[in-house]
N, C-alpha and C positions, 0 to 999 in steps of 0.2 A: 314470326314461326316459321311461315310458309316459304319465306326467304332462305330461311336458314336450311329449311328441309331440301330445298331446290337447290341450295348450294352443296349440300351433301350428297344428293344423288347425283348433280353434275361431275363432282370428283369422284364418286365411285365408277360412273360411266367412263370419264376418263382413265383412271386407275385400270378398268377391266380390258378397256381397248389398248392399254400399253403392257400390259402383262405377258401376252404372247410373244411380242417382238424382244422386251426386256429378258424373258427367258431365252428365247433363241441368242440374243446378244450376249448374254451371260455364259451359254456353253460355248459360243465361239471364242470369246475371251478365254475362258479355262483353258479351251484346246491350243491357243495360242500360247499363252504364257506356260502351261505345261510342256509344251513340245520344247519351249525354250529354257525350261529349269531343266528337264532332261539333257537336251543339248550341252548346257553349262556342267552339269554334274559329270556327265558319263563322256561326254564328246573329247575332253582334253586326253583322255586316256585311250581312245581308239582311232584319233586321227593317224594318218599316215606319215606326215611329214611334221619334221620340228619347226614350230611357227616362228622361231627366232635364226634358222639356218639359212644364210644367204647363197644363192646362185647367182652371180651376178653374168655369167655367161647365159643363163635362162631367164632373164627379168622380162616382165612384161609380156609373158607368155599368154596366149588365150586359154581359154578353158579347154579341158582334154580329159581324158581318162584317169590321166596321173595326176592334174591338177585340176580340180573339178571347178574352180573359179578362177583359174589362172595362178599366176603369179604377179607381185608388184613390181616395183621400179629396183628393188633390192634382190629380185629373185627369189622372195620369200613365198611359200605357199599361203593365197589369201583364203582358203575354207578354213586352215588350220588355224590361221590368226582369226578368223572371223569366230570360229569355235570358241578358242580362248578368251577372245574380248568379251563372248555374251558372258561366261563365267564371270570375267572380272567386273562388266558393267553392272550385272544383276546383284551381284556380292556389294559392289557399293550403294547401288540403288535401293537394296533392302535395309542395308546398314544405314543408309543417310536418311530412310523415313522412320526406322524404328528406334534410332536414337532421340531423336526430336519427339517422338510419340512417348516415349518412357518418363523424359524430361518433363514435358509439357504436362503429363498425366498428373505427375506427381505434384508439380508446383501448383497447377490448377485446382487440385483436390485439397491440398495444404491451405491455398488461399481462400477457398470458398469456406471449408469447414471450421477454420480457425478465425477467419475475418480479422477484423482490427487491424494490427500493423503488418501482418502477413499478407493480407488482401492489397495492403495499400502497396507495398515492395513490389510484390509480384507485379500488379497493375501498372506500376511505373515503369517497370522495367519492360512491359509489352510496349507499353507506350515509347519507350526510347528505341526499341528494335524497328516499331511500326514507323519512326520518324525518317526513315530512309528507305530508298527504294532498295528491294531485295538483291537485285542482281548486283548494284554498286556496293552494297555492304558486302556480299560475297567474294567480289572482288577483290574490296578492299582488304578482307582478311586472309585472302591467298596473296597479295602482294606483302602482306607483314609476316605470315607464317611460310610463306615458299610455296611453291606447287607440289602436288603429290597427294596420295590417297588419305594421308592421316590430317592434312589441313582440310581437304576437301569434306571429309566427315566433320569436322569440327566446325566449319563455316556453315553447311548445311543444318547442323544441330544448332549452331547459334541464332541462324535465323528461323528455323521450322519450329521450334517447339513453340511458339506464340500462338499460333492458331489452336493447337492443341490444349494450351492451359486456358485460351479464353472458351473454347466448346466445354471443356471439363468443369471449369468455374460455374458455367451456368447452369449446367446440368446439377451439381452438387447443391447449389444454392436453392434449386427447385426442390429437392428430396430431402435435403437433410432434415428437415423439421417435421420430416412425415411420422406415424405415430410409432412405426416399427423402429426408427432411430432413437426418439425419444426412449421407447421401451429398452433399446439396450442400452441406453446412457445408464437410465435407472436400475437397470441389471448389473451394473459395475462393470460393463464392457470396456476395455480400452480403447483409447481412441483410434489407434493404428489397426484394431480388430475391426472396427466398425467401417473405416474406409476400405480397407480391403474386403471384407465379407458382404457390406451391403452398400458402400457407395461405389467402389470400383465396378462392380458388375452392371450398374446403371449407366456408366459411360463408356464403357468398352466398345458397346455396338454402335455408338453413334459416332466414336472415333476411327472404329474400324473402315468405315467409308473413307474419311479423309487420311487414313494411312494409306489405302490402296492406291488413291488418286496422287497422295505424296511419292509413292514410288515412281510413278510417272513422270512426275514435275522433275524429280532428282534425276531419272536417266535422261531425260531431255535436257537438263541444266549441266549434267557431267557431259554429255556429247557435246553440249554447245563451249563449255571451257575448255575440253580436249581439243575441238576444232581450233581453238585460238590459241591453243599453246600453254594454257593455264589449267590444264586437268591433269588426267594419268600421263607421265611423261615416257618417252620411248627409252627402250625398246618393248615394253610391255603393249600387247594390243589393245586398242579402244576403239571403239564404233567412230567417234569424233574424231580422232588422229588418223583412222584410215581413209575417211571422208577427206579430210583435210590433205594427207598424202595423194590421194587420186586425183585431186582436182585438176593438176596439170594435165592429166592425162584422160579427161573425161569425154574428151570427142572421139578418141580413137578406141581406146579401153574403157567402153563406158561402164562395163561389169565390176571393174574396180570400186566405183563410186554406188553403184546401184545395191550392191550386196549388203555393205555398214548401212546404208541408206535406210535399205527395205528392213533390216532388223530393228532400227530405232522406231519405224514408222509402226510395224507389225506389233511388236511387244508393246508399245504405247498404245496405240487401239486396244489391244487384248486388255489391258489394265483399267481403260477408260471405261471398255463395256461391263468388267467385273464390278467397278465404281458404280456405274449407275445402277446395275441392280442391285447392290447391297444399299445403295440409298434409296431405292424403292420399297425394298423390304424395311428399312427401319422408319419409314415415315408412314 
């Protein structure tokens, strides 16, 4: 009993020392992601230059009052392309995490609540997906379906739902036999209503942390695939593609690669800080 009390007091002490730092990190993360979201929503309507317009006579121009981040190898305004790329990448990142979140939550809840053959089917599907390395499976799906936003979303959904399904299944298995769930069944409440009204609220909080961190991983994966030429295709601006295009000029025009690289690092760090705070509050 004394050991248990000591462990609890130690855990509370650690949590109390981490709280101020986690709160500060949470606010910093919210500020970073908030600025990126505002830039993505408002930016494309207020940029001074067409992100697709080429000016070959003004290629690789340094930053100036007219071109805040200079121009790329085709004379396109880098700042305008960075703003549009923020909108594109955040949109794909959010959808690429939200779709597997919805699919995995539904499948995990159904598998745990009904059990029997439903549980077997869903768990065998998760085992099948987990049998392959994630990025190898995504690259295979891209090779089959072709590069592009639609294929990327299908690939991210096809491999990302597994984590949500396993998490939701474990939570539902723990709460589905609680007294209030049994009372709802005896009261004639339908299975669908029980899952929506009583089970899902218990799993959303746990899944929210995974959802936020998943947005970060999708953004990093999207930038990596676009850098390799497997993601969003030109002329649509994208952080990863901008880094790849700027690589031959990084010695002299370093700002071309620094701007999209900084966006990837900042937004990814902001999402990570938010996810850590949500994880602290969950547990």
